C-alpha positions as CSV (number, residue, x, y, z in Angstrom):
1,X,70.0,62.6,27.8
2,X,68.3,60.1,30.0
3,X,67.4,56.7,28.4
4,X,64.3,55.0,29.8
5,X,64.6,51.4,29.7
6,X,61.6,49.4,28.7
7,X,59.9,47.3,31.3
8,X,57.7,44.4,30.2
9,X,54.6,45.9,31.6
10,X,52.3,45.5,28.6
11,X,50.7,42.3,27.4
12,X,50.3,41.6,23.7
13,X,46.9,42.8,22.3
14,X,44.8,41.2,19.5
15,X,43.5,43.6,16.9
16,X,40.0,42.1,17.4
17,X,38.4,40.4,20.3
18,X,36.5,37.9,18.1
19,X,37.5,36.0,15.0
20,X,35.5,33.7,12.8
21,X,36.7,31.2,10.3
22,X,35.2,28.5,7.9
23,X,36.6,25.3,6.6
24,X,35.0,22.3,4.8
25,X,34.7,19.0,6.6
26,X,37.2,16.4,5.7
27,X,39.7,19.0,4.5
28,X,43.2,17.8,4.4
29,X,46.1,18.9,6.7
30,X,47.6,22.3,5.7
31,X,44.3,23.6,4.4
32,X,43.9,27.2,5.3
33,X,40.9,28.2,7.3
34,X,39.1,31.1,5.8
35,X,39.1,33.9,8.4
36,X,37.2,37.1,8.4
37,X,40.3,38.8,9.7
38,X,43.9,37.6,10.0
39,X,44.8,36.8,13.6
40,X,47.2,39.6,14.4
41,X,48.4,40.9,17.8
42,X,50.8,43.7,19.0
43,X,52.9,44.3,22.1
44,X,53.8,48.0,22.8
45,X,56.8,47.0,24.7
46,X,60.1,47.1,23.0
47,X,62.9,44.8,22.4
48,X,62.6,41.4,23.7
49,X,59.6,42.4,25.8
50,X,57.7,42.9,22.5
51,X,58.1,39.3,21.4
52,X,55.1,37.0,21.9
53,X,53.5,33.8,20.6
54,X,49.9,33.0,19.6
55,X,48.4,29.7,20.7
56,X,45.0,28.0,20.6
57,X,43.3,26.4,23.5
58,X,40.0,24.6,23.7
59,X,38.4,21.4,22.6
60,X,39.7,20.5,19.1
61,X,42.4,23.2,19.2
62,X,44.9,20.5,18.2
63,X,43.2,20.4,14.7
64,X,44.4,23.9,13.9
65,X,47.6,25.9,13.9
66,X,48.3,29.7,13.6
67,X,51.1,31.0,11.4
68,X,52.9,33.3,13.8
69,X,54.1,35.6,11.1
70,X,51.1,35.9,8.9
71,X,48.3,35.3,11.3
72,X,46.8,32.7,8.9
73,X,45.1,29.6,10.3
74,X,45.7,26.2,8.9
75,X,44.6,22.6,9.6
76,X,47.2,20.6,11.5
77,X,48.4,17.2,10.7
78,X,45.9,15.8,13.3
79,X,42.8,17.5,11.9
80,X,39.8,15.2,11.5
81,X,36.8,17.3,10.7
82,X,33.3,15.8,10.3
83,X,30.5,18.3,10.3
84,X,28.0,15.6,11.2
85,X,29.9,15.0,14.4
86,X,30.9,18.6,15.2
87,X,30.0,21.6,13.1
88,X,31.5,24.4,15.2
89,X,34.7,24.8,17.2
90,X,34.7,27.6,19.8
91,X,38.4,28.2,20.7
92,X,40.4,30.8,22.5
93,X,43.4,32.6,21.0
94,X,46.2,33.4,23.5
95,X,49.0,35.9,22.8
96,X,51.8,35.5,25.4
97,X,55.1,37.4,25.7
98,X,58.2,36.3,27.3
99,X,57.3,37.9,30.5
100,X,54.3,35.7,30.6
101,X,51.9,38.6,30.0
102,X,49.0,37.5,27.8
103,X,45.7,38.5,26.3
104,X,43.0,36.4,24.7
105,X,40.5,36.6,21.8
106,X,37.7,34.3,20.8
107,X,37.9,32.2,17.7
108,X,34.8,30.5,16.2
109,X,35.4,28.0,13.4
110,X,32.4,26.7,11.4
111,X,32.8,23.4,9.7
112,X,31.1,23.6,6.3
113,X,29.2,20.6,5.0
114,X,30.2,18.6,2.0
115,X,28.0,16.0,0.3
116,X,29.6,13.1,2.1
117,X,26.4,11.2,3.1
118,X,23.9,9.2,1.0
119,X,20.2,9.4,1.8
120,X,18.9,6.6,4.0
121,X,15.4,5.1,3.9
122,X,14.1,5.3,7.5
123,X,10.3,4.8,7.3
124,X,7.5,3.1,5.3
125,X,3.9,4.1,6.0
126,X,1.1,2.0,4.7
127,X,-2.2,3.8,4.0
128,X,-5.3,2.8,6.0
129,X,-7.3,1.7,2.9
130,X,-9.4,-1.4,2.9
131,X,-7.5,-4.2,1.3
132,X,-4.1,-2.6,1.6
133,X,-1.8,-4.5,4.0
134,X,1.8,-5.6,4.5
135,X,3.4,-8.9,5.2
136,X,3.7,-9.2,8.9
137,X,6.2,-12.0,8.6
138,X,8.6,-9.9,6.5
139,X,8.4,-6.8,8.8
140,X,11.1,-8.2,11.1
141,X,13.5,-8.6,8.2
142,X,13.4,-5.0,7.2
143,X,15.7,-2.3,8.5
144,X,13.3,0.6,8.6
145,X,10.4,1.8,10.7
146,X,7.1,0.5,9.4
147,X,3.8,2.3,10.2
148,X,0.9,0.0,9.5
149,X,-2.8,0.3,10.5
150,X,-1.9,3.0,13.1
151,X,0.8,0.8,14.6
152,X,4.5,1.2,14.4
153,X,7.0,-1.7,13.9
154,X,10.5,-0.3,14.7
155,X,13.5,-2.3,13.7
156,X,17.1,-2.0,14.8
157,X,18.7,-4.0,12.0
158,X,21.4,-2.1,10.1
159,X,20.4,-0.6,6.8
160,X,22.5,-1.6,3.8
161,X,24.6,1.2,2.4
162,X,22.9,1.3,-0.9
163,X,20.0,-1.1,-1.0
164,X,17.3,-2.7,1.1
165,X,14.0,-4.6,0.7
166,X,10.6,-3.6,2.0
167,X,8.1,-6.1,3.3
168,X,5.6,-7.1,0.6
169,X,2.8,-4.7,0.3
170,X,-0.6,-6.1,-0.6
171,X,-3.1,-4.0,-2.6
172,X,-6.5,-5.0,-4.0
173,X,-6.9,-5.2,-7.8
174,X,-9.8,-2.7,-7.7
175,X,-7.8,0.0,-6.0
176,X,-8.6,3.3,-7.6
177,X,-6.1,5.1,-9.9
178,X,-4.4,7.9,-8.1
179,X,-4.9,6.3,-4.7
180,X,-1.9,6.7,-2.4
181,X,-1.2,3.4,-0.7
182,X,2.4,3.7,0.5
183,X,4.8,6.4,1.6
184,X,8.5,5.9,2.0
185,X,10.7,8.4,3.8
186,X,14.5,8.9,3.6
187,X,16.9,11.1,5.5
188,X,20.3,12.7,4.7
189,X,22.8,13.8,7.4
190,X,24.0,16.5,5.1
191,X,22.5,19.9,5.1
192,X,21.3,22.4,2.6
193,X,21.1,21.2,-0.9
194,X,23.3,18.2,0.0
195,X,20.5,17.0,2.3
196,X,17.6,17.8,-0.1
197,X,16.1,14.4,-1.2
198,X,14.3,13.6,-4.4
199,X,12.3,10.3,-4.8
200,X,11.9,8.3,-8.0
201,X,11.0,4.9,-9.4
202,X,14.0,3.8,-11.5
203,X,12.6,0.4,-12.5
204,X,9.3,-1.5,-12.3
205,X,9.5,-5.3,-12.6
206,X,6.3,-7.1,-13.6
207,X,5.9,-10.8,-12.5
208,X,2.7,-12.0,-14.2
209,X,0.4,-14.7,-12.9
210,X,0.2,-17.9,-14.9
211,X,-3.3,-16.9,-15.8
212,X,-2.1,-13.6,-17.2
213,X,0.2,-14.5,-20.1
214,X,2.1,-11.4,-21.3
215,X,0.4,-11.1,-24.7
216,X,0.8,-7.4,-25.2
217,X,3.5,-4.8,-24.5
218,X,4.0,-4.3,-20.8
219,X,3.3,-0.8,-19.5
220,X,6.0,0.4,-17.1
221,X,3.9,3.1,-15.4
222,X,1.6,1.2,-13.1
223,X,2.8,3.3,-10.2
224,X,3.9,6.9,-9.5
225,X,5.9,8.4,-6.7
226,X,5.8,12.0,-5.6
227,X,9.4,13.3,-5.9
228,X,9.3,15.4,-2.7
229,X,7.0,13.4,-0.4
230,X,7.8,9.8,-1.4
231,X,4.1,9.0,-1.7
232,X,3.5,6.1,-4.0
233,X,0.2,5.9,-5.9
234,X,-1.5,3.7,-8.5
235,X,-1.2,5.0,-12.0
236,X,-2.9,2.3,-14.0
237,X,-5.1,-0.8,-13.7
238,X,-3.4,-3.6,-11.8
239,X,-4.0,-7.1,-13.0
240,X,-5.0,-9.5,-10.2
241,X,-2.6,-12.0,-8.7
242,X,0.5,-10.3,-10.1
243,X,3.5,-9.0,-8.4
244,X,5.5,-5.8,-9.1
245,X,8.9,-4.9,-7.8
246,X,9.5,-1.2,-7.6
247,X,13.1,0.0,-7.4
248,X,12.8,3.2,-5.5
249,X,15.6,5.7,-5.3
250,X,16.3,8.6,-2.9
251,X,18.8,11.0,-4.4
252,X,20.3,14.2,-2.8
253,X,21.3,17.3,-4.7
254,X,24.9,16.1,-4.9
255,X,23.9,13.0,-6.8
256,X,24.3,10.5,-4.0
257,X,21.5,8.0,-3.9
258,X,20.1,5.0,-2.1
259,X,17.8,2.3,-3.5
260,X,15.0,0.3,-1.9
261,X,12.9,-2.4,-3.4
262,X,9.2,-2.4,-2.7
263,X,7.5,-5.7,-3.6
264,X,3.8,-5.1,-4.4
265,X,1.4,-8.0,-4.7
266,X,-2.0,-7.4,-6.3
267,X,-4.7,-9.4,-4.5
268,X,-7.6,-10.7,-6.4
269,X,-11.0,-9.2,-5.6
270,X,-14.1,-11.2,-6.3
271,X,-15.4,-8.8,-8.9
272,X,-16.2,-11.3,-11.7
273,X,-19.3,-13.4,-11.8
274,X,-19.1,-16.8,-13.4
275,X,-20.0,-16.8,-17.1
276,X,-21.5,-19.8,-18.9
277,X,-20.0,-20.8,-22.2
278,X,-23.5,-20.9,-23.8
279,X,-26.6,-18.8,-23.3
280,X,-28.7,-22.0,-22.8
281,X,-28.2,-25.7,-23.0
282,X,-30.3,-28.5,-24.5
283,X,-29.6,-32.2,-24.1
284,X,-31.5,-35.2,-25.5
285,X,-31.8,-38.7,-24.0
286,X,-34.1,-41.6,-24.9
287,X,-36.7,-42.5,-22.3
288,X,-35.7,-45.4,-20.0
289,X,-34.2,-46.2,-16.7
290,X,-30.7,-44.9,-15.9
291,X,-28.2,-45.1,-13.1
292,X,-26.2,-41.9,-12.9
293,X,-25.8,-41.5,-16.6
294,X,-24.1,-38.3,-17.7
295,X,-26.6,-36.6,-20.1
296,X,-24.5,-33.5,-20.7
297,X,-22.3,-30.9,-19.1
298,X,-22.6,-27.2,-18.5
299,X,-19.5,-25.2,-18.2
300,X,-18.8,-21.8,-16.7
301,X,-15.6,-19.8,-16.2
302,X,-14.7,-17.1,-13.7
303,X,-12.0,-14.6,-14.4
304,X,-11.1,-14.3,-10.7
305,X,-8.5,-16.5,-9.0
306,X,-8.3,-18.9,-6.1
307,X,-11.6,-19.5,-4.3
308,X,-13.0,-16.3,-6.0
309,X,-12.7,-18.2,-9.3
310,X,-13.6,-21.7,-8.0
311,X,-17.1,-22.5,-9.2
312,X,-19.8,-24.7,-7.6
313,X,-22.8,-25.9,-9.6
314,X,-26.3,-26.6,-8.3
315,X,-29.7,-27.2,-9.9
316,X,-32.5,-24.7,-9.3
317,X,-36.0,-26.1,-9.7
318,X,-39.5,-25.1,-8.9
319,X,-40.9,-26.4,-5.6
320,X,-43.5,-28.5,-7.3
321,X,-40.8,-30.2,-9.3
322,X,-38.7,-31.5,-6.4
323,X,-40.1,-35.0,-6.6
324,X,-40.1,-35.1,-10.4
325,X,-36.5,-34.3,-11.1
326,X,-34.3,-37.5,-11.3
327,X,-31.3,-35.2,-11.8
328,X,-28.2,-34.2,-10.0
329,X,-25.1,-32.2,-11.0
330,X,-21.4,-32.8,-10.2
331,X,-18.6,-30.4,-9.3
332,X,-17.6,-30.2,-13.0
333,X,-21.1,-29.4,-14.2
334,X,-22.0,-32.9,-15.4
335,X,-25.7,-33.5,-15.2
336,X,-26.6,-37.1,-14.1
337,X,-29.8,-39.0,-14.7
338,X,-30.8,-41.3,-11.8
339,X,-34.1,-43.2,-12.2
340,X,-36.8,-43.5,-14.8
341,X,-37.5,-41.1,-17.7
342,X,-41.0,-41.6,-19.2
343,X,-41.7,-39.2,-22.1
344,X,-45.4,-39.9,-21.8
345,X,-45.3,-38.6,-18.3
346,X,-42.8,-35.8,-18.8
347,X,-41.3,-35.0,-22.2
348,X,-39.1,-32.1,-21.2
349,X,-37.2,-31.3,-18.0
350,X,-36.7,-27.5,-17.8
351,X,-34.6,-26.1,-15.0
352,X,-31.8,-23.7,-14.3
353,X,-28.3,-24.4,-13.2
354,X,-26.6,-22.0,-10.8
355,X,-22.9,-21.4,-11.0
356,X,-21.6,-19.7,-7.9
357,X,-18.0,-18.8,-7.0
358,X,-16.6,-19.5,-3.6
359,X,-15.6,-16.0,-2.7
360,X,-16.3,-14.3,0.7
361,X,-19.7,-15.3,2.1
362,X,-20.9,-11.7,1.8
363,X,-19.7,-11.3,-1.8
364,X,-20.3,-14.5,-3.7
365,X,-21.2,-13.9,-7.3
366,X,-23.4,-16.2,-9.4
367,X,-24.9,-16.8,-12.8
368,X,-27.7,-19.0,-14.0
369,X,-28.4,-20.7,-17.3
370,X,-31.5,-22.4,-18.7
371,X,-31.2,-26.1,-19.3
372,X,-33.7,-28.3,-21.2
373,X,-33.4,-32.1,-21.2
374,X,-35.7,-33.5,-23.9
375,X,-36.8,-37.1,-23.4
376,X,-36.8,-38.8,-26.7
377,X,-39.6,-41.2,-27.5
378,X,-39.2,-44.9,-27.8
379,X,-42.0,-47.2,-28.8
380,X,-42.9,-48.4,-25.3
381,X,-46.6,-47.9,-25.4
382,X,-49.2,-49.9,-27.4
383,X,-52.3,-48.2,-28.7
384,X,-55.0,-48.0,-26.0
385,X,-58.7,-48.4,-26.7
386,X,-61.2,-46.1,-25.0
387,X,-64.9,-45.2,-25.0
388,X,-65.7,-48.9,-24.8
389,X,-68.7,-50.3,-23.0
390,X,-67.0,-52.7,-20.7
391,X,-64.1,-55.1,-20.3
392,X,-64.3,-58.9,-20.4
393,X,-61.8,-61.5,-19.4
394,X,-61.7,-64.4,-21.8
395,X,-59.4,-67.0,-23.3
396,X,-57.0,-65.9,-26.0
397,X,-58.4,-68.6,-28.2
398,X,-61.8,-66.9,-28.2
399,X,-60.3,-63.9,-29.9
400,X,-57.8,-65.2,-32.4
401,X,-56.5,-68.4,-33.9
402,X,-53.5,-69.5,-31.9
403,X,-50.9,-72.1,-32.4
404,X,-51.4,-75.4,-30.7
405,X,-48.2,-74.9,-28.8
406,X,-49.2,-71.5,-27.4
407,X,-50.7,-71.4,-23.9
408,X,-54.3,-70.4,-23.9
409,X,-53.9,-67.5,-21.5
410,X,-56.7,-65.4,-20.1
411,X,-56.8,-61.8,-21.4
412,X,-58.8,-58.8,-20.5
413,X,-60.1,-56.9,-23.5
414,X,-62.3,-53.8,-24.0
415,X,-65.7,-54.6,-25.5
416,X,-67.8,-52.4,-27.8
417,X,-71.4,-53.2,-28.2
418,X,-73.4,-52.2,-31.2
419,X,-76.6,-53.3,-33.0
420,X,-77.7,-53.3,-36.5
421,X,-81.1,-54.1,-38.1
422,X,-80.9,-57.2,-40.2
423,X,-80.7,-56.7,-43.9
424,X,-80.1,-52.9,-43.5
425,X,-77.3,-50.3,-43.6
426,X,-75.3,-52.2,-46.2
427,X,-72.0,-50.4,-46.7
428,X,-72.8,-47.9,-43.9
429,X,-71.1,-47.7,-40.5
430,X,-72.4,-50.0,-37.9
431,X,-70.0,-49.1,-35.1
432,X,-66.7,-47.3,-34.3
433,X,-63.8,-48.1,-32.0
434,X,-61.5,-45.4,-30.5
435,X,-57.9,-45.6,-29.5
436,X,-54.9,-43.4,-28.8
437,X,-51.2,-44.0,-28.5
438,X,-49.2,-41.8,-26.0
439,X,-45.9,-42.3,-28.0
440,X,-44.7,-39.6,-30.3
441,X,-46.4,-39.4,-33.7
442,X,-43.6,-37.7,-35.6
443,X,-41.4,-40.8,-35.5
444,X,-44.3,-43.3,-36.1
445,X,-44.3,-44.7,-32.6
446,X,-47.6,-43.0,-31.9
447,X,-49.2,-43.5,-35.3
448,X,-51.5,-46.5,-35.3
449,X,-53.9,-48.3,-37.6
450,X,-56.9,-50.6,-37.1
451,X,-57.4,-54.0,-38.6
452,X,-59.8,-56.9,-38.2
453,X,-58.2,-60.1,-37.0
454,X,-60.4,-62.7,-38.7
455,X,-60.4,-66.2,-37.6
456,X,-60.3,-69.0,-40.2
457,X,-63.8,-70.1,-39.3
458,X,-65.2,-66.6,-39.8
459,X,-66.6,-65.1,-43.0
460,X,-65.5,-61.8,-44.5
461,X,-68.5,-59.9,-43.3
462,X,-66.9,-56.7,-42.0
463,X,-64.2,-54.2,-42.8
464,X,-62.8,-51.4,-40.7
465,X,-61.4,-48.0,-41.7
466,X,-57.8,-48.4,-40.7
467,X,-57.5,-44.8,-39.7
468,X,-61.0,-43.9,-38.4
469,X,-61.9,-47.2,-36.7
470,X,-65.3,-47.2,-38.3
471,X,-66.6,-50.8,-38.9
472,X,-68.8,-51.4,-42.0
473,X,-70.8,-54.4,-43.0
474,X,-69.8,-55.7,-46.4
475,X,-73.3,-57.2,-47.0
476,X,-76.6,-57.8,-45.4
477,X,-76.7,-59.4,-42.0
478,X,-79.4,-62.0,-41.4
479,X,-80.7,-62.4,-37.9
480,X,-81.9,-65.9,-38.7
481,X,-78.5,-66.9,-40.0
482,X,-76.4,-65.4,-37.1
483,X,-77.9,-63.1,-34.5
484,X,-74.6,-62.0,-33.0
485,X,-71.1,-61.4,-34.4
486,X,-67.8,-61.1,-32.5
487,X,-65.3,-58.9,-34.4
488,X,-61.7,-59.0,-33.1
489,X,-60.1,-55.6,-33.8
490,X,-56.4,-54.9,-33.5
491,X,-54.8,-51.5,-33.2
492,X,-51.1,-51.6,-34.0
493,X,-48.6,-48.7,-34.2
494,X,-45.9,-48.1,-36.8
495,X,-43.0,-48.1,-34.4
496,X,-40.2,-50.5,-34.5
497,X,-40.9,-53.0,-33.2
498,X,-44.6,-52.5,-33.6
499,X,-46.8,-52.7,-30.5
500,X,-50.5,-53.6,-30.6
501,X,-53.7,-53.9,-28.5
502,X,-56.8,-56.0,-29.1
503,X,-60.5,-55.1,-28.6
504,X,-63.7,-56.9,-29.2
505,X,-66.8,-55.5,-31.0
506,X,-70.0,-57.5,-30.4
507,X,-72.6,-56.8,-33.1
508,X,-76.2,-57.7,-32.3
509,X,-78.3,-58.3,-35.4
510,X,-81.9,-57.0,-34.7
511,X,-84.6,-59.2,-36.0
512,X,-87.1,-57.6,-38.3
513,X,-90.4,-59.5,-38.7
514,X,-91.9,-59.6,-42.1
515,X,-94.8,-57.1,-41.9
516,X,-97.4,-55.9,-44.3
517,X,-97.5,-52.2,-45.1
518,X,-100.5,-51.9,-42.8
519,X,-98.5,-53.4,-39.9
520,X,-95.5,-51.1,-40.5
521,X,-95.2,-48.8,-37.5
522,X,-95.4,-45.0,-37.6
523,X,-92.2,-43.0,-37.1
524,X,-90.9,-42.8,-33.5
525,X,-90.1,-39.1,-33.6
526,X,-92.6,-36.3,-33.9
527,X,-90.2,-34.6,-36.4
528,X,-87.6,-36.6,-38.3
529,X,-85.5,-33.8,-39.8
530,X,-84.0,-30.7,-38.3
531,X,-81.8,-27.9,-39.5
532,X,-80.0,-25.7,-37.0
533,X,-77.5,-22.9,-37.1
534,X,-74.7,-22.2,-34.6
535,X,-71.9,-19.7,-34.6
536,X,-68.4,-21.0,-34.9
537,X,-66.2,-21.0,-31.8
538,X,-69.3,-21.1,-29.7
539,X,-69.1,-22.0,-26.0
540,X,-69.7,-25.7,-25.3
541,X,-71.5,-27.8,-24.2
542,X,-74.4,-26.2,-25.9
543,X,-77.9,-27.8,-25.9
544,X,-79.2,-27.8,-29.5
545,X,-82.7,-29.2,-29.0
546,X,-84.8,-31.8,-27.1
547,X,-85.9,-34.6,-29.4
548,X,-89.5,-35.6,-28.8
549,X,-91.0,-38.9,-29.7
550,X,-94.5,-39.0,-31.2
551,X,-97.5,-39.0,-29.0
552,X,-98.3,-42.6,-29.6
553,X,-94.9,-43.7,-28.3
554,X,-94.5,-41.2,-25.5
555,X,-95.8,-43.6,-22.9
556,X,-93.0,-46.0,-23.7
557,X,-90.2,-43.6,-23.0
558,X,-89.3,-45.3,-19.7
559,X,-88.2,-48.3,-21.7
560,X,-86.3,-46.5,-24.4
561,X,-82.7,-45.3,-24.8
562,X,-81.5,-42.5,-27.1
563,X,-78.1,-42.9,-28.9
564,X,-76.1,-41.5,-31.7
565,X,-75.8,-43.6,-34.8
566,X,-72.2,-44.1,-36.1
567,X,-71.2,-41.1,-38.2
568,X,-68.1,-39.1,-39.1
569,X,-69.2,-36.1,-37.0
570,X,-70.1,-38.0,-33.9
571,X,-67.3,-36.5,-31.8
572,X,-69.1,-33.1,-32.0
573,X,-72.3,-34.4,-30.3
574,X,-73.6,-36.2,-27.3
575,X,-77.2,-37.1,-26.4
576,X,-78.9,-37.7,-23.1
577,X,-79.8,-41.4,-23.2
578,X,-83.1,-40.9,-21.3
579,X,-84.6,-37.5,-22.2
580,X,-83.3,-37.1,-25.8
581,X,-81.5,-33.7,-25.3
582,X,-78.9,-33.3,-28.0
583,X,-75.7,-31.3,-27.1
584,X,-72.9,-29.8,-29.1
585,X,-69.7,-30.7,-27.1
586,X,-66.9,-29.6,-29.5
587,X,-66.9,-26.0,-30.8
588,X,-66.8,-26.0,-34.6
589,X,-64.6,-23.9,-36.8
590,X,-66.4,-22.8,-40.0
591,X,-63.1,-22.5,-41.9
592,X,-62.6,-26.2,-41.2
593,X,-66.2,-27.6,-41.6
594,X,-69.3,-25.7,-42.6
595,X,-72.0,-28.4,-41.9
596,X,-72.4,-31.1,-39.3
597,X,-74.7,-34.1,-39.6
598,X,-75.9,-36.4,-36.8
599,X,-78.4,-39.2,-36.7
600,X,-80.1,-40.0,-33.3
601,X,-82.0,-43.2,-32.8
602,X,-84.2,-44.5,-30.0
603,X,-84.1,-48.2,-29.1
604,X,-86.0,-50.4,-26.7
605,X,-84.0,-51.5,-23.7
606,X,-84.0,-55.3,-23.9
607,X,-84.4,-57.1,-20.5
608,X,-83.3,-60.4,-21.9
609,X,-79.7,-59.6,-22.2
610,X,-77.2,-56.8,-22.2
611,X,-77.7,-55.8,-25.9
612,X,-79.9,-53.1,-27.3
613,X,-83.0,-54.0,-29.4
614,X,-85.0,-51.7,-31.7
615,X,-88.5,-50.9,-30.5
616,X,-89.9,-51.4,-34.0
617,X,-88.7,-53.1,-37.0
618,X,-87.6,-50.9,-39.9
619,X,-90.3,-50.2,-42.4
620,X,-90.1,-48.5,-45.8
621,X,-87.3,-46.0,-45.8
622,X,-87.9,-42.3,-46.1
623,X,-86.1,-39.1,-45.5
624,X,-82.8,-40.3,-46.9
625,X,-83.1,-43.9,-45.7
626,X,-83.9,-43.1,-42.1
627,X,-85.3,-45.9,-40.0
628,X,-88.6,-45.3,-38.2
629,X,-86.7,-44.9,-34.9
630,X,-84.2,-42.4,-36.3
631,X,-84.1,-38.6,-36.7
632,X,-81.6,-36.6,-38.7
633,X,-80.2,-33.2,-37.6
634,X,-78.2,-30.9,-39.8
635,X,-76.2,-28.2,-38.0
636,X,-74.9,-25.4,-40.1
637,X,-71.9,-23.5,-38.8
638,X,-72.3,-19.7,-39.1
639,X,-69.2,-17.6,-39.7
640,X,-67.8,-15.4,-37.0
641,X,-65.3,-12.6,-37.7
642,X,-62.3,-14.5,-36.3
643,X,-59.8,-14.2,-39.2
644,X,-58.0,-11.0,-40.2
645,X,-57.3,-10.2,-43.9
646,X,-54.3,-11.9,-45.4
647,X,-52.3,-11.1,-48.5
648,X,-52.0,-13.9,-51.0
649,X,-49.4,-14.5,-53.7
650,X,-46.6,-12.0,-54.0
651,X,-48.8,-9.0,-53.0
652,X,-49.0,-7.4,-56.4
C-alpha cells in the first residue's frame, strides 16, 4: 500500500464569491452583521495544509471581524458607523492557508439608517405679492436661505439645533384669505420615513396694537400651513398694525422635530375713509367783529393707523364765496372767525368741510360734511325811512326840543311832502311815511313803531298810526291860521337798547277861497268813479286805465300832476304823474283781499315853491266825499283756481 502524502497545492475556497450584509448605523461593538450567507470557506488539502484563516481588507475593514469558526460577521471594538457619512462598505474577504495560498470573495455591507437626525429649516421663500415683504435688516441675522422678490439671500450662520428666528414678514391687512405669502423648507439627513417631514403650526402668539384692545376671544387660526409643502397661507382677517408670532415645527416620522419662529407684522392699508361724528354741523354766533374766535369744531375719525389715519381738515366753498368767508379751520377741526359778521349782509354761512387722510398720494381717502354758521341778530340797525321826497340838512333844534347843554348839531333827515285842503279830510289820512329795519323781527330788533315827536310849542294837530305810518289830522287845518306844518316823526325799534331814526313830514295847507255855488268849479275828471276786475295772481305791472280830465281842463294838463291820495291800498298802485295812467304793481291774492280801492287826484304844479297846490278849491262833496280834483277806482279781484281742496276738521 502506497500512501500519497498531501501537498499544499490547493487554496481555500469560499462557498460564494459575493456576500452581502446589513447593519444599523451607530450599532455597538459586538453587534452581528446580518449576512445573506455565512462566510464559509473550504480547503481540499489535508492535515495542516487544510488550515486557513479568513480576513477582511479594504476601507473600513477594521470596523468588522469574522468569527473563524461560525463565519458570522460582527462589529469590532473600533466600529463607528454613520450612514450619513458612509452608507456602504465594499470589502474583500481573504481565505489564506499556512502555505500562503489564498482566495478572495467580495463583501458588501450596507449601513441601515436610524432616525438620528432632526429636520433642519434651510429656506424661506416670500411670495411676490404686492405689499408682502421681509425685513432686510433682519435677513443677515437668520441662518437660512431667504428667497425674496426673485433674489436670494444666503446665510452661512449656523442653525440652532432646535430653534431659530425668521426675519419679520410684512403682509398687508387686506391680503386675501387663502393667499400663500410664505413658504418654509426643512431637510432631514435621514432617509425613508425617517427623512419624511411634516410641517405644522404649534402656536400662534397675537400681539395687538394699542388701538386694537383685545375685547373678544382671540382666534388662534389666522394662519394655515400645508403639512407637506410648508406653504403658509392666511386663514382669517388680519387686524392692522398687529404682530403675530408663528411657532412652526418640522417633524420627521420618527418624532424628531425642529422649531422656527416666524414673526408676521400686518401693515395698515389705507382702506378706511375719515368719518365725521355728525352728519352735519350747525353753529351760532352773534354778529360782530372777531379775531380768530373759535365758533365750533368738527371732528372726524379714521380707523386706519399712522399717516393713513392722520386727518387734515380744509374748508370747501363756492368760487363766488371766496371773498365772503371770514373763516378758517385748524388742524383739529376748530373753525375760526376772523373779521366782521353782519347778519344783514349774510345771515348764514354754508359750506363743506373736507376731512382727508394723509395716506399715499394716489390713495388718499376723504369725507365731507355740511356746516352752517348762523349769524345771530343783534340790534345794530335803526329803522330806515324810504320813499321820501328829499333829504334836508338842518339843525337838531329845528326837529325836536333839546336840552340847553346839548350841542345843536346838524342832521340830515328824510323829508316827506304832502298837502291837504284846508278844513277838509278831518280824520282821514293826509300822508304816509315808510320805513324798514334790517334786523331780525322775531326777536324784536327788527320790529318798529312810529310816533310823532311834538315840540312844546306845537299843538296836538296830528296823530300817526304806530304800525302803518299813516298820518291823520285830528281836526280841521286852516290855511289862514298856519299854511304849513312840520311834523317830526320817529321810527323806533323794540330791540334792547332801542334804536331810532327821525324823519320830517311837511304838510302844506291848500287855501280854499270862499266861493258861491255858481263859482264852484266843475269836476276835473271826465268820470269820477270806476269799477274794474282783474284776476288774482295776474302779471304785473298791469295798466288798468288812463284817467282823462274833462274837456274844459284838458288844455291845462301841462301844468298838472297826477298822484295817489293816501290810502291803505296804495302799495298796490302807481300812477304816471303826467299822463294819468294807473298801474297795478303788486299782484293781489283774492283769498287775502277781494277788493282794492284807490283815489287819484290831480293838482296844479305851483311855481312859487316846491309844494303842490290844488288847481281848484274843493266844492260841495259828491261821490263819497270826493274832491273835484279826485277820481275813485274800485278794483275787484277775480278768483283763479289756484287752491286745491282741503279737508277740514277731523275728516268725518
